[in-house]
PyMOL Python script that loads the backbone (N, CA, C, O; Angstrom):
from pymol import cmd

cmd.read_pdbstr("""\
ATOM      1  N   MET A   1      95.662  83.490  78.922  1.00  0.00           N
ATOM      2  CA  MET A   1      96.027  82.102  78.827  1.00  0.00           C
ATOM      3  C   MET A   1      97.164  81.835  79.806  1.00  0.00           C
ATOM      4  O   MET A   1      98.132  82.593  79.872  1.00  0.00           O
ATOM      5  N   ASP A   2      97.036  80.769  80.551  1.00  0.00           N
ATOM      6  CA  ASP A   2      98.048  80.364  81.520  1.00  0.00           C
ATOM      7  C   ASP A   2      98.746  79.103  81.022  1.00  0.00           C
ATOM      8  O   ASP A   2      98.196  78.357  80.212  1.00  0.00           O
ATOM      9  N   LEU A   3      99.960  78.875  81.514  1.00  0.00           N
ATOM     10  CA  LEU A   3     100.735  77.709  81.113  1.00  0.00           C
ATOM     11  C   LEU A   3     101.414  77.126  82.341  1.00  0.00           C
ATOM     12  O   LEU A   3     101.942  77.862  83.174  1.00  0.00           O
ATOM     13  N   SER A   4     101.399  75.798  82.452  1.00  0.00           N
ATOM     14  CA  SER A   4     102.075  75.109  83.544  1.00  0.00           C
ATOM     15  C   SER A   4     102.839  73.927  82.961  1.00  0.00           C
ATOM     16  O   SER A   4     102.275  73.098  82.246  1.00  0.00           O
ATOM     17  N   ILE A   5     104.129  73.861  83.277  1.00  0.00           N
ATOM     18  CA  ILE A   5     104.987  72.768  82.817  1.00  0.00           C
ATOM     19  C   ILE A   5     105.657  72.175  84.045  1.00  0.00           C
ATOM     20  O   ILE A   5     106.147  72.905  84.906  1.00  0.00           O
ATOM     21  N   PHE A   6     105.678  70.844  84.125  1.00  0.00           N
ATOM     22  CA  PHE A   6     106.379  70.227  85.245  1.00  0.00           C
ATOM     23  C   PHE A   6     107.105  68.976  84.785  1.00  0.00           C
ATOM     24  O   PHE A   6     106.741  68.358  83.784  1.00  0.00           O
ATOM     25  N   LYS A   7     108.137  68.613  85.534  1.00  0.00           N
ATOM     26  CA  LYS A   7     108.957  67.439  85.236  1.00  0.00           C
ATOM     27  C   LYS A   7     109.167  66.676  86.535  1.00  0.00           C
ATOM     28  O   LYS A   7     109.640  67.237  87.524  1.00  0.00           O
ATOM     29  N   ASN A   8     108.811  65.393  86.529  1.00  0.00           N
ATOM     30  CA  ASN A   8     109.044  64.527  87.677  1.00  0.00           C
ATOM     31  C   ASN A   8     110.353  63.776  87.472  1.00  0.00           C
ATOM     32  O   ASN A   8     110.639  63.298  86.374  1.00  0.00           O
ATOM     33  N   ALA A   9     111.141  63.677  88.531  1.00  0.00           N
ATOM     34  CA  ALA A   9     112.418  62.967  88.460  1.00  0.00           C
ATOM     35  C   ALA A   9     112.612  62.171  89.745  1.00  0.00           C
ATOM     36  O   ALA A   9     112.141  62.568  90.811  1.00  0.00           O
ATOM     37  N   LEU A  10     113.307  61.047  89.632  1.00  0.00           N
ATOM     38  CA  LEU A  10     113.644  60.244  90.803  1.00  0.00           C
ATOM     39  C   LEU A  10     115.051  60.612  91.263  1.00  0.00           C
ATOM     40  O   LEU A  10     116.001  60.586  90.480  1.00  0.00           O
ATOM     41  N   VAL A  11     115.168  60.951  92.534  1.00  0.00           N
ATOM     42  CA  VAL A  11     116.457  61.295  93.123  1.00  0.00           C
ATOM     43  C   VAL A  11     116.603  60.449  94.381  1.00  0.00           C
ATOM     44  O   VAL A  11     115.882  60.656  95.357  1.00  0.00           O
ATOM     45  N   ALA A  12     117.536  59.496  94.364  1.00  0.00           N
ATOM     46  CA  ALA A  12     117.782  58.609  95.510  1.00  0.00           C
ATOM     47  C   ALA A  12     116.481  57.959  95.987  1.00  0.00           C
ATOM     48  O   ALA A  12     116.177  57.969  97.180  1.00  0.00           O
ATOM     49  N   ARG A  13     115.730  57.403  95.064  1.00  0.00           N
ATOM     50  CA  ARG A  13     114.449  56.726  95.316  1.00  0.00           C
ATOM     51  C   ARG A  13     113.380  57.652  95.900  1.00  0.00           C
ATOM     52  O   ARG A  13     112.401  57.177  96.475  1.00  0.00           O
ATOM     53  N   GLN A  14     113.555  58.933  95.762  1.00  0.00           N
ATOM     54  CA  GLN A  14     112.565  59.917  96.194  1.00  0.00           C
ATOM     55  C   GLN A  14     112.072  60.670  94.957  1.00  0.00           C
ATOM     56  O   GLN A  14     112.755  60.704  93.933  1.00  0.00           O
ATOM     57  N   ASN A  15     110.908  61.261  95.054  1.00  0.00           N
ATOM     58  CA  ASN A  15     110.313  61.958  93.917  1.00  0.00           C
ATOM     59  C   ASN A  15     110.590  63.460  94.016  1.00  0.00           C
ATOM     60  O   ASN A  15     110.330  64.079  95.048  1.00  0.00           O
ATOM     61  N   LEU A  16     111.117  64.037  92.940  1.00  0.00           N
ATOM     62  CA  LEU A  16     111.395  65.467  92.858  1.00  0.00           C
ATOM     63  C   LEU A  16     110.605  66.026  91.678  1.00  0.00           C
ATOM     64  O   LEU A  16     110.672  65.490  90.573  1.00  0.00           O
ATOM     65  N   GLN A  17     109.866  67.092  91.911  1.00  0.00           N
ATOM     66  CA  GLN A  17     109.071  67.705  90.847  1.00  0.00           C
ATOM     67  C   GLN A  17     109.526  69.151  90.645  1.00  0.00           C
ATOM     68  O   GLN A  17     109.551  69.941  91.588  1.00  0.00           O
ATOM     69  N   LEU A  18     109.884  69.484  89.409  1.00  0.00           N
ATOM     70  CA  LEU A  18     110.246  70.846  89.031  1.00  0.00           C
ATOM     71  C   LEU A  18     109.069  71.439  88.268  1.00  0.00           C
ATOM     72  O   LEU A  18     108.534  70.805  87.359  1.00  0.00           O
ATOM     73  N   ARG A  19     108.661  72.658  88.636  1.00  0.00           N
ATOM     74  CA  ARG A  19     107.482  73.280  88.025  1.00  0.00           C
ATOM     75  C   ARG A  19     107.813  74.668  87.490  1.00  0.00           C
ATOM     76  O   ARG A  19     108.603  75.406  88.080  1.00  0.00           O
ATOM     77  N   LEU A  20     107.196  75.008  86.367  1.00  0.00           N
ATOM     78  CA  LEU A  20     107.234  76.355  85.803  1.00  0.00           C
ATOM     79  C   LEU A  20     105.792  76.731  85.492  1.00  0.00           C
ATOM     80  O   LEU A  20     105.117  76.040  84.728  1.00  0.00           O
ATOM     81  N   GLU A  21     105.321  77.822  86.080  1.00  0.00           N
ATOM     82  CA  GLU A  21     103.958  78.280  85.841  1.00  0.00           C
ATOM     83  C   GLU A  21     104.002  79.720  85.355  1.00  0.00           C
ATOM     84  O   GLU A  21     104.686  80.564  85.933  1.00  0.00           O
ATOM     85  N   ILE A  22     103.266  79.986  84.289  1.00  0.00           N
ATOM     86  CA  ILE A  22     103.209  81.330  83.720  1.00  0.00           C
ATOM     87  C   ILE A  22     101.742  81.743  83.643  1.00  0.00           C
ATOM     88  O   ILE A  22     100.917  81.047  83.052  1.00  0.00           O
ATOM     89  N   PHE A  23     101.436  82.874  84.244  1.00  0.00           N
ATOM     90  CA  PHE A  23     100.083  83.415  84.228  1.00  0.00           C
ATOM     91  C   PHE A  23     100.044  84.604  83.275  1.00  0.00           C
ATOM     92  O   PHE A  23     100.956  85.432  83.281  1.00  0.00           O
ATOM     93  N   ASN A  24      99.000  84.697  82.458  1.00  0.00           N
ATOM     94  CA  ASN A  24      98.862  85.715  81.417  1.00  0.00           C
ATOM     95  C   ASN A  24     100.040  85.596  80.445  1.00  0.00           C
ATOM     96  O   ASN A  24     100.802  86.543  80.249  1.00  0.00           O
ATOM     97  N   LEU A  25     100.165  84.431  79.853  1.00  0.00           N
ATOM     98  CA  LEU A  25     101.301  84.050  79.008  1.00  0.00           C
ATOM     99  C   LEU A  25     101.607  85.073  77.918  1.00  0.00           C
ATOM    100  O   LEU A  25     102.769  85.428  77.725  1.00  0.00           O
ATOM    101  N   PHE A  26     100.604  85.548  77.211  1.00  0.00           N
ATOM    102  CA  PHE A  26     100.825  86.469  76.097  1.00  0.00           C
ATOM    103  C   PHE A  26     100.804  87.932  76.529  1.00  0.00           C
ATOM    104  O   PHE A  26     100.865  88.830  75.689  1.00  0.00           O
ATOM    105  N   ASN A  27     100.717  88.175  77.840  1.00  0.00           N
ATOM    106  CA  ASN A  27     100.743  89.521  78.414  1.00  0.00           C
ATOM    107  C   ASN A  27      99.670  90.415  77.791  1.00  0.00           C
ATOM    108  O   ASN A  27      99.930  91.570  77.454  1.00  0.00           O
ATOM    109  N   ARG A  28      98.481  89.876  77.644  1.00  0.00           N
ATOM    110  CA  ARG A  28      97.359  90.601  77.050  1.00  0.00           C
ATOM    111  C   ARG A  28      96.758  91.542  78.089  1.00  0.00           C
ATOM    112  O   ARG A  28      96.516  91.145  79.229  1.00  0.00           O
ATOM    113  N   ALA A  29      96.524  92.764  77.698  1.00  0.00           N
ATOM    114  CA  ALA A  29      95.920  93.742  78.610  1.00  0.00           C
ATOM    115  C   ALA A  29      94.418  93.501  78.690  1.00  0.00           C
ATOM    116  O   ALA A  29      93.731  93.493  77.669  1.00  0.00           O
ATOM    117  N   ASN A  30      93.915  93.307  79.892  1.00  0.00           N
ATOM    118  CA  ASN A  30      92.481  93.170  80.141  1.00  0.00           C
ATOM    119  C   ASN A  30      92.036  94.443  80.850  1.00  0.00           C
ATOM    120  O   ASN A  30      92.181  94.573  82.065  1.00  0.00           O
ATOM    121  N   PHE A  31      91.497  95.369  80.084  1.00  0.00           N
ATOM    122  CA  PHE A  31      91.159  96.677  80.622  1.00  0.00           C
ATOM    123  C   PHE A  31      89.948  96.614  81.539  1.00  0.00           C
ATOM    124  O   PHE A  31      89.019  95.839  81.311  1.00  0.00           O
ATOM    125  N   ALA A  32      89.970  97.433  82.568  1.00  0.00           N
ATOM    126  CA  ALA A  32      88.844  97.541  83.491  1.00  0.00           C
ATOM    127  C   ALA A  32      87.747  98.379  82.837  1.00  0.00           C
ATOM    128  O   ALA A  32      87.968  99.013  81.805  1.00  0.00           O
ATOM    129  N   THR A  33      86.583  98.374  83.440  1.00  0.00           N
ATOM    130  CA  THR A  33      85.489  99.180  82.905  1.00  0.00           C
ATOM    131  C   THR A  33      85.783 100.660  83.136  1.00  0.00           C
ATOM    132  O   THR A  33      86.392 101.017  84.145  1.00  0.00           O
ATOM    133  N   PRO A  34      85.365 101.511  82.228  1.00  0.00           N
ATOM    134  CA  PRO A  34      85.627 102.942  82.386  1.00  0.00           C
ATOM    135  C   PRO A  34      84.868 103.531  83.574  1.00  0.00           C
ATOM    136  O   PRO A  34      83.844 103.001  84.006  1.00  0.00           O
ATOM    137  N   ASN A  35      85.389 104.621  84.080  1.00  0.00           N
ATOM    138  CA  ASN A  35      84.729 105.330  85.167  1.00  0.00           C
ATOM    139  C   ASN A  35      83.523 106.066  84.594  1.00  0.00           C
ATOM    140  O   ASN A  35      83.680 107.080  83.914  1.00  0.00           O
ATOM    141  N   SER A  36      82.341 105.570  84.862  1.00  0.00           N
ATOM    142  CA  SER A  36      81.137 106.193  84.303  1.00  0.00           C
ATOM    143  C   SER A  36      80.143 106.566  85.399  1.00  0.00           C
ATOM    144  O   SER A  36      78.941 106.651  85.145  1.00  0.00           O
ATOM    145  N   ALA A  37      80.637 106.786  86.613  1.00  0.00           N
ATOM    146  CA  ALA A  37      79.737 107.141  87.711  1.00  0.00           C
ATOM    147  C   ALA A  37      79.046 108.471  87.425  1.00  0.00           C
ATOM    148  O   ALA A  37      77.846 108.613  87.661  1.00  0.00           O
ATOM    149  N   ALA A  38      79.787 109.426  86.925  1.00  0.00           N
ATOM    150  CA  ALA A  38      79.202 110.726  86.592  1.00  0.00           C
ATOM    151  C   ALA A  38      79.901 111.261  85.352  1.00  0.00           C
ATOM    152  O   ALA A  38      81.130 111.306  85.296  1.00  0.00           O
ATOM    153  N   LEU A  39      79.126 111.663  84.368  1.00  0.00           N
ATOM    154  CA  LEU A  39      79.696 112.208  83.141  1.00  0.00           C
ATOM    155  C   LEU A  39      79.721 113.729  83.142  1.00  0.00           C
ATOM    156  O   LEU A  39      80.576 114.350  82.511  1.00  0.00           O
ATOM    157  N   PHE A  40      78.757 114.329  83.870  1.00  0.00           N
ATOM    158  CA  PHE A  40      78.634 115.785  83.860  1.00  0.00           C
ATOM    159  C   PHE A  40      78.518 116.314  85.282  1.00  0.00           C
ATOM    160  O   PHE A  40      77.978 115.647  86.164  1.00  0.00           O
ATOM    161  N   ASN A  41      79.026 117.513  85.491  1.00  0.00           N
ATOM    162  CA  ASN A  41      78.853 118.220  86.760  1.00  0.00           C
ATOM    163  C   ASN A  41      77.408 118.697  86.863  1.00  0.00           C
ATOM    164  O   ASN A  41      76.689 118.711  85.864  1.00  0.00           O
ATOM    165  N   PRO A  42      76.973 119.089  88.062  1.00  0.00           N
ATOM    166  CA  PRO A  42      75.602 119.600  88.205  1.00  0.00           C
ATOM    167  C   PRO A  42      75.308 120.813  87.321  1.00  0.00           C
ATOM    168  O   PRO A  42      74.153 121.054  86.969  1.00  0.00           O
ATOM    169  N   ASP A  43      76.339 121.577  86.960  1.00  0.00           N
ATOM    170  CA  ASP A  43      76.101 122.744  86.097  1.00  0.00           C
ATOM    171  C   ASP A  43      76.083 122.382  84.613  1.00  0.00           C
ATOM    172  O   ASP A  43      75.905 123.265  83.774  1.00  0.00           O
ATOM    173  N   GLY A  44      76.264 121.095  84.269  1.00  0.00           N
ATOM    174  CA  GLY A  44      76.153 120.647  82.885  1.00  0.00           C
ATOM    175  C   GLY A  44      77.469 120.536  82.146  1.00  0.00           C
ATOM    176  O   GLY A  44      77.484 120.097  80.996  1.00  0.00           O
ATOM    177  N   THR A  45      78.575 120.916  82.765  1.00  0.00           N
ATOM    178  CA  THR A  45      79.866 120.785  82.094  1.00  0.00           C
ATOM    179  C   THR A  45      80.390 119.364  82.262  1.00  0.00           C
ATOM    180  O   THR A  45      80.136 118.698  83.265  1.00  0.00           O
ATOM    181  N   GLN A  46      81.123 118.927  81.258  1.00  0.00           N
ATOM    182  CA  GLN A  46      81.633 117.560  81.286  1.00  0.00           C
ATOM    183  C   GLN A  46      82.775 117.438  82.291  1.00  0.00           C
ATOM    184  O   GLN A  46      83.618 118.329  82.399  1.00  0.00           O
ATOM    185  N   ILE A  47      82.793 116.333  83.020  1.00  0.00           N
ATOM    186  CA  ILE A  47      83.852 116.065  83.994  1.00  0.00           C
ATOM    187  C   ILE A  47      85.086 115.574  83.242  1.00  0.00           C
ATOM    188  O   ILE A  47      84.994 114.607  82.485  1.00  0.00           O
ATOM    189  N   PRO A  48      86.245 116.221  83.434  1.00  0.00           N
ATOM    190  CA  PRO A  48      87.460 115.751  82.759  1.00  0.00           C
ATOM    191  C   PRO A  48      87.822 114.339  83.230  1.00  0.00           C
ATOM    192  O   PRO A  48      87.797 114.052  84.427  1.00  0.00           O
ATOM    193  N   GLY A  49      88.150 113.487  82.305  1.00  0.00           N
ATOM    194  CA  GLY A  49      88.539 112.125  82.653  1.00  0.00           C
ATOM    195  C   GLY A  49      87.382 111.155  82.773  1.00  0.00           C
ATOM    196  O   GLY A  49      87.599 109.973  83.037  1.00  0.00           O
ATOM    197  N   ALA A  50      86.158 111.624  82.586  1.00  0.00           N
ATOM    198  CA  ALA A  50      85.018 110.712  82.649  1.00  0.00           C
ATOM    199  C   ALA A  50      85.090 109.744  81.480  1.00  0.00           C
ATOM    200  O   ALA A  50      85.474 110.133  80.377  1.00  0.00           O
ATOM    201  N   THR A  51      84.738 108.535  81.699  1.00  0.00           N
ATOM    202  CA  THR A  51      84.736 107.415  80.742  1.00  0.00           C
ATOM    203  C   THR A  51      86.129 107.024  80.263  1.00  0.00           C
ATOM    204  O   THR A  51      86.252 106.316  79.263  1.00  0.00           O
ATOM    205  N   GLN A  52      87.174 107.461  80.944  1.00  0.00           N
ATOM    206  CA  GLN A  52      88.521 107.024  80.580  1.00  0.00           C
ATOM    207  C   GLN A  52      88.869 105.746  81.328  1.00  0.00           C
ATOM    208  O   GLN A  52      88.477 105.562  82.481  1.00  0.00           O
ATOM    209  N   ILE A  53      89.601 104.874  80.669  1.00  0.00           N
ATOM    210  CA  ILE A  53      90.078 103.652  81.304  1.00  0.00           C
ATOM    211  C   ILE A  53      91.426 103.976  81.936  1.00  0.00           C
ATOM    212  O   ILE A  53      92.374 104.341  81.240  1.00  0.00           O
ATOM    213  N   THR A  54      91.505 103.840  83.248  1.00  0.00           N
ATOM    214  CA  THR A  54      92.711 104.256  83.962  1.00  0.00           C
ATOM    215  C   THR A  54      93.535 103.101  84.510  1.00  0.00           C
ATOM    216  O   THR A  54      94.646 103.323  84.994  1.00  0.00           O
ATOM    217  N   HIS A  55      93.024 101.873  84.450  1.00  0.00           N
ATOM    218  CA  HIS A  55      93.780 100.731  84.960  1.00  0.00           C
ATOM    219  C   HIS A  55      93.295  99.445  84.285  1.00  0.00           C
ATOM    220  O   HIS A  55      92.304  99.447  83.556  1.00  0.00           O
ATOM    221  N   THR A  56      94.005  98.361  84.540  1.00  0.00           N
ATOM    222  CA  THR A  56      93.624  97.073  83.975  1.00  0.00           C
ATOM    223  C   THR A  56      92.922  96.228  85.037  1.00  0.00           C
ATOM    224  O   THR A  56      93.073  96.463  86.236  1.00  0.00           O
ATOM    225  N   ALA A  57      92.161  95.250  84.581  1.00  0.00           N
ATOM    226  CA  ALA A  57      91.409  94.395  85.494  1.00  0.00           C
ATOM    227  C   ALA A  57      92.259  93.245  86.021  1.00  0.00           C
ATOM    228  O   ALA A  57      91.979  92.711  87.095  1.00  0.00           O
ATOM    229  N   THR A  58      93.284  92.862  85.285  1.00  0.00           N
ATOM    230  CA  THR A  58      94.151  91.760  85.706  1.00  0.00           C
ATOM    231  C   THR A  58      95.601  92.227  85.725  1.00  0.00           C
ATOM    232  O   THR A  58      95.930  93.298  85.215  1.00  0.00           O
ATOM    233  N   THR A  59      96.449  91.416  86.314  1.00  0.00           N
ATOM    234  CA  THR A  59      97.862  91.761  86.408  1.00  0.00           C
ATOM    235  C   THR A  59      98.586  91.433  85.108  1.00  0.00           C
ATOM    236  O   THR A  59      98.044  90.758  84.233  1.00  0.00           O
ATOM    237  N   SER A  60      99.807  91.918  84.996  1.00  0.00           N
ATOM    238  CA  SER A  60     100.623  91.593  83.831  1.00  0.00           C
ATOM    239  C   SER A  60     101.182  90.179  83.982  1.00  0.00           C
ATOM    240  O   SER A  60     100.866  89.482  84.946  1.00  0.00           O
ATOM    241  N   ARG A  61     102.004  89.763  83.039  1.00  0.00           N
ATOM    242  CA  ARG A  61     102.553  88.405  83.049  1.00  0.00           C
ATOM    243  C   ARG A  61     103.303  88.140  84.358  1.00  0.00           C
ATOM    244  O   ARG A  61     104.058  88.985  84.840  1.00  0.00           O
ATOM    245  N   GLN A  62     103.080  86.956  84.916  1.00  0.00           N
ATOM    246  CA  GLN A  62     103.779  86.527  86.123  1.00  0.00           C
ATOM    247  C   GLN A  62     104.339  85.137  85.895  1.00  0.00           C
ATOM    248  O   GLN A  62     103.656  84.265  85.357  1.00  0.00           O
ATOM    249  N   VAL A  63     105.591  84.928  86.309  1.00  0.00           N
ATOM    250  CA  VAL A  63     106.256  83.635  86.161  1.00  0.00           C
ATOM    251  C   VAL A  63     106.587  83.123  87.552  1.00  0.00           C
ATOM    252  O   VAL A  63     107.059  83.870  88.409  1.00  0.00           O
ATOM    253  N   GLN A  64     106.333  81.836  87.763  1.00  0.00           N
ATOM    254  CA  GLN A  64     106.548  81.228  89.069  1.00  0.00           C
ATOM    255  C   GLN A  64     107.302  79.921  88.882  1.00  0.00           C
ATOM    256  O   GLN A  64     106.909  79.080  88.073  1.00  0.00           O
ATOM    257  N   LEU A  65     108.380  79.754  89.627  1.00  0.00           N
ATOM    258  CA  LEU A  65     109.159  78.520  89.609  1.00  0.00           C
ATOM    259  C   LEU A  65     108.959  77.798  90.937  1.00  0.00           C
ATOM    260  O   LEU A  65     108.820  78.435  91.981  1.00  0.00           O
ATOM    261  N   GLY A  66     108.946  76.471  90.891  1.00  0.00           N
ATOM    262  CA  GLY A  66     108.762  75.722  92.128  1.00  0.00           C
ATOM    263  C   GLY A  66     109.463  74.382  92.082  1.00  0.00           C
ATOM    264  O   GLY A  66     109.658  73.796  91.018  1.00  0.00           O
ATOM    265  N   VAL A  67     109.839  73.909  93.264  1.00  0.00           N
ATOM    266  CA  VAL A  67     110.445  72.589  93.427  1.00  0.00           C
ATOM    267  C   VAL A  67     109.687  71.890  94.545  1.00  0.00           C
ATOM    268  O   VAL A  67     109.463  72.464  95.610  1.00  0.00           O
ATOM    269  N   LYS A  68     109.295  70.643  94.292  1.00  0.00           N
ATOM    270  CA  LYS A  68     108.561  69.856  95.284  1.00  0.00           C
ATOM    271  C   LYS A  68     109.318  68.548  95.494  1.00  0.00           C
ATOM    272  O   LYS A  68     109.595  67.819  94.542  1.00  0.00           O
ATOM    273  N   PHE A  69     109.645  68.265  96.740  1.00  0.00           N
ATOM    274  CA  PHE A  69     110.380  67.046  97.076  1.00  0.00           C
ATOM    275  C   PHE A  69     109.483  66.171  97.941  1.00  0.00           C
ATOM    276  O   PHE A  69     109.082  66.574  99.033  1.00  0.00           O
ATOM    277  N   VAL A  70     109.169  64.975  97.453  1.00  0.00           N
ATOM    278  CA  VAL A  70     108.298  64.050  98.173  1.00  0.00           C
ATOM    279  C   VAL A  70     109.148  62.880  98.661  1.00  0.00           C
ATOM    280  O   VAL A  70     109.786  62.190  97.866  1.00  0.00           O
ATOM    281  N   PHE A  71     109.149  62.666  99.976  1.00  0.00           N
ATOM    282  CA  PHE A  71     109.953  61.566 100.529  1.00  0.00           C
ATOM    283  C   PHE A  71     109.089  60.594 101.287  1.00  0.00           C
ATOM    284  O   PHE A  71     109.594  59.607 101.821  1.00  0.00           O
TER     285      PHE A  71
END
""", "prot")
cmd.dss("prot")
cmd.show_as("cartoon", "prot")
cmd.util.cbc("prot")
cmd.orient("prot")
């Protein structure tokens, strides 16, 4: 879930916009698919680490601040 908050203000008859944007608001882990290319070696022994999830598909929470001045 993402969140964006902004506030418009007049400064000397010009428009100023303050923005706060948050991506992955609740910092939920979105796991990538497990490595399932090969489960066993040619001799029939199991490959260590097969089907383990080693990374996430998306980034962690990110916060972005911005200021926009329209004249």
